[in-house]
C-alpha positions in Angstrom: -17.4 -9.0 -18.2 -14.5 -9.4 -15.8 -14.2 -5.8 -14.7 -16.9 -4.6 -12.1 -15.4 -1.0 -11.7 -12.6 0.9 -13.1 -11.3 3.5 -11.0 -9.1 6.5 -12.1 -7.2 7.7 -9.0 -7.1 11.0 -7.6 -3.7 12.7 -8.0 -1.9 14.9 -5.5 0.9 17.2 -6.0 3.2 17.1 -3.1 5.9 19.5 -4.8 8.3 17.4 -6.6 6.4 14.2 -5.9 3.2 12.9 -7.1 0.7 10.4 -5.4 -2.3 8.6 -7.0 -4.9 7.3 -4.5 -7.3 4.7 -5.9 -8.9 3.6 -2.6 -11.0 4.7 -1.1 -13.3 5.8 -3.8 -16.8 6.8 -4.3 -18.8 3.5 -3.9 -15.7 1.5 -3.3 -14.4 1.7 0.2 -12.4 -1.5 0.1 -11.1 -4.6 -1.8 -10.9 -7.2 0.9 -8.9 -5.7 3.7 -7.3 -3.0 1.5 -8.7 0.3 2.6 -6.1 2.6 1.0 -4.1 2.2 -2.2 -1.7 4.6 -3.1 0.8 4.7 -6.1 3.9 7.0 -5.2 5.7 8.6 -8.2 7.8 7.6 -10.2 9.3 10.9 -9.2 12.8 12.1 -9.8 14.4 13.6 -6.6 17.6 16.0 -7.4 20.6 16.1 -5.3 20.0 17.6 -1.9 16.2 16.8 -2.1 14.3 13.9 -0.4 11.0 12.8 1.1 10.4 13.9 4.8 7.2 12.4 6.1 7.3 13.9 9.8 6.0 11.6 12.6 2.3 11.1 12.6 -0.1 8.5 14.1 -2.0 5.5 13.1 -4.7 3.1 14.9 -6.5 0.0 14.1 -4.7 -0.7 10.8 -1.5 -2.1 9.0 0.6 0.0 6.8 2.4 -1.8 3.9 5.3 -0.1 2.1 6.4 -1.9 -1.3 9.2 0.0 -3.3 10.1 -0.5 -7.1 13.0 2.1 -7.0 14.4 4.3 -4.4 14.7 3.7 -0.6 13.0 5.2 2.6 14.0 5.2 6.3 11.2 4.0 8.5 11.2 5.1 12.2 8.5 4.4 14.8 7.6 5.0 18.4 8.6 1.4 19.2 12.2 2.4 18.5 12.4 0.8 15.1 14.8 1.9 12.3 14.5 0.2 9.1 15.7 1.1 5.6 13.3 -0.4 3.0 14.8 -1.0 -0.5 13.1 -2.3 -3.9 11.3 -5.6 -3.4 11.3 -5.8 0.3 8.2 -5.1 2.6 7.8 -3.0 5.7 4.6 -4.2 7.4 3.6 -2.2 10.5 0.7 -3.0 12.5 -0.8 0.0 14.4 -3.0 -1.7 16.6 -3.9 0.3 19.5 -1.7 3.1 18.4 1.7 3.9 16.9 3.5 7.0 15.4 6.1 6.7 12.6 8.1 8.8 10.0 9.4 8.1 6.6 12.4 9.9 5.2 14.7 9.5 2.3 18.2 8.1 3.3 21.1 10.5 3.5 22.9 8.4 1.0 19.9 9.1 -1.6 20.2 12.7 -0.8 23.7 12.9 -2.2 22.6 12.1 -5.6 19.6 12.2 -8.0 17.2 9.5 -7.2 13.9 8.0 -8.2 11.3 7.1 -5.6 8.6 4.8 -6.9 6.3 2.3 -5.2 2.9 1.2 -3.5 1.8 2.1 -0.1 -1.3 0.4 1.1 -3.2 0.3 4.4 -4.9 -2.9 5.5 -7.9 -3.0 8.0 -7.5 -5.3 10.7 -10.3 -7.7 11.9 -12.2 -6.4 14.8 -10.7 -8.5 17.3 -7.2 -7.5 16.3 -7.9 -3.8 16.1 -6.5 -3.0 19.6 -3.7 -5.6 19.4 0.1 -4.3 20.5 1.5 -2.3 17.7 4.4 -4.0 16.2 6.7 -3.6 12.8 8.0 -6.5 10.5 10.5 -6.2 7.7 10.8 -8.8 5.2 13.8 -8.7 2.7 13.1 -9.1 -1.0 14.9 -12.3 -1.2 12.7 -14.1 1.2 9.4 -13.6 -0.8 8.2 -16.2 -3.0 8.9 -15.4 -6.7 8.6 -17.4 -9.7 8.2 -17.5 -13.4 5.4 -18.7 -15.5 4.0 -18.0 -19.2 6.4 -14.9 -19.6 5.3 -13.5 -16.2 7.5 -13.0 -13.3 5.6 -13.1 -10.1 6.3 -12.0 -6.7 3.8 -12.9 -3.6 4.1 -10.0 -1.3 1.4 -11.1 1.2 -1.0 -14.0 1.5 -1.2 -17.2 -0.4 -1.4 -18.0 -4.3 -0.6 -21.0 -6.6 0.7 -23.2 -3.6 3.0 -20.4 -2.5 2.7 -18.7 1.0 4.4 -15.1 1.9 6.4 -15.1 5.0 4.6 -11.8 5.7 2.4 -12.4 8.7 -1.1 -11.2 8.0 -4.2 -11.2 10.1 -6.8 -12.0 7.7 -7.1 -13.7 4.3 -5.3 -11.5 1.6 -3.9 -11.5 -2.1 -0.9 -9.3 -2.8 1.0 -9.8 -6.1 3.7 -7.9 -7.9 3.6 -9.2 -11.8 6.0 -8.3 -14.4 4.8 -9.6 -17.9 7.0 -9.7 -21.0 5.7 -8.9 -24.4 2.8 -11.1 -25.5 2.9 -12.9 -22.2 -0.1 -13.6 -19.9 -1.2 -14.0 -16.3 -4.4 -15.5 -14.9 -5.6 -13.9 -11.7 -6.5 -16.5 -8.8 -10.1 -16.9 -8.1 -9.5 -18.1 -4.4 -10.6 -14.7 -3.0 -14.0 -13.3 -3.3 -12.7 -9.4 -3.9 -9.9 -8.9 -6.2 -8.4 -5.9 -8.2 -5.6 -5.3 -10.7 -3.6 -2.0 -10.8 -1.7 -0.9 -14.0 1.5 0.3 -13.1 2.4 0.7 -16.6 0.9 1.0 -20.2 0.4 -2.1 -22.3 -2.0 -4.1 -20.3 -5.4 -6.0 -21.4 -7.9 -7.6 -19.1 -9.8 -10.3 -20.8 -8.7 -8.4 -24.2 -10.0 -5.0 -22.8 -7.2 -2.4 -22.9 -6.5 -0.9 -19.5 -4.9 2.6 -19.4 -1.9 3.3 -17.0 -2.8 4.1 -13.5 -6.1 2.4 -13.3 -7.4 -0.1 -10.6 -9.8 -2.5 -12.2 -12.2 -4.0 -9.6 -13.0 -7.6 -10.8 -16.2 -9.5 -10.8 -16.2 -12.3 -8.1 -15.2 -15.7 -9.2 -14.7 -14.7 -12.9 -11.9 -16.2 -14.7 -9.6 -13.2 -15.5 -6.4 -13.1 -17.8 -4.1 -10.2 -17.9 -2.0 -9.8 -21.0 0.6 -7.4 -22.3 1.3 -6.1 -25.9 4.8 -4.9 -24.6 6.8 -5.4 -21.4 4.3 -4.4 -18.6 3.8 -4.4 -14.8 0.9 -4.7 -12.4 -0.3 -5.1 -8.9 -3.1 -7.6 -7.8 -4.8 -7.0 -4.4 -7.7 -9.1 -3.0 -9.0 -11.0 0.0 -12.3 -11.5 2.0 -14.3 -8.3 3.3 -13.9 -7.3 6.7 -17.2 -5.3 7.2 -17.5 -1.4 7.4 -14.6 0.7 8.5 -14.7 4.4 9.3 -11.8 6.6 8.5 -10.3 9.9 9.1 -7.0 11.1 8.5 -4.5 8.6 9.5 -7.0 6.7 11.6 -9.2 3.6 10.5 -11.4 1.8 12.9 -14.7 -0.2 13.1 -15.9 2.3 15.7 -16.3 5.9 15.2 -16.0 6.7 18.7 -12.6 5.0 18.6 -11.5 7.6 16.0 -12.8 10.5 18.0 -10.6 9.3 20.8 -7.7 9.1 18.7 -8.1 12.7 17.5 -8.0 13.8 21.1 -5.1 11.8 22.1 -2.9 13.0 19.1 -4.1 16.6 19.9 -3.2 16.2 23.6 0.3 14.3 22.8 -0.8 11.1 24.4 0.7 8.8 21.7 4.2 7.5 22.3 7.1 9.7 20.3 9.5 8.6 17.9 12.9 8.4 19.3 15.3 11.2 17.9 12.5 12.9 16.0 11.4 16.5 17.1 8.8 17.1 14.4 5.3 15.9 14.1 2.3 16.6 11.8 -0.3 18.5 13.7 -4.1 17.3 13.8 -5.4 18.7 10.7 -8.7 20.8 10.4 -9.6 19.5 7.2 -8.8 16.1 5.9 -7.8 15.7 2.3 -8.2 12.2 1.3 -5.8 12.2 -1.8 -2.8 13.2 0.7 -1.1 10.0 1.9 1.5 12.1 3.8 -0.9 14.5 5.5 
């Protein structure tokens, strides 16, 4: 049996926007270094509407934004301003602390648009948790993309099948976007001890077992796993090597609970750097709702 655990995400209604969070989950904190896995949308934004995620802080992790449709403007306390388009990667290493916002571009607000993508949070190795914060953008065209057995594969991060993504990672990681044509198949690499498949669409089978849409299938370590499709379908593969226990609270992730407590005080007391040209911010919550990626 290839599937060790099948996760149905918790759904959060953010007004006109839905987010599905598969990680963390009871009895499954991480897959390799991936500690949060959010499927954003697909949601249709009418004219004069958009996403406005006010400035908020992170420590000791990397945030990874990958869109299928729509666009977002990233701004951070380093002074970065970057629009992300479908197929590109925004990789932000929080390290010792960073603040950022995510908003719909003005051009998208003038018309009906669809926002759809994956946002993940990646834990950092202990020795890199307090590294200097930095932001990196990788255009879609520089990510390795190839076709095989009716599958179109994009290597978002890590190494697979002899390809290496230009995304600069800090630990062994696997992150793939796979689109299957009808009756096509794809074999998951066995090079990583922890792996999972997320069904973006319907029509997928894992070793002949039908998988509902919006499910994260945690795979048995080392098992040969084949994903096939009865119709055109899409899925995400994540994986890597475990980094050990991580503590989490709101937007903070760390190997040390006392570091999270310090981050709470620092945000409450305005000790984080601010985002240039942003006057709003998200206050430290009294109660954390894990399903809300934009808390």
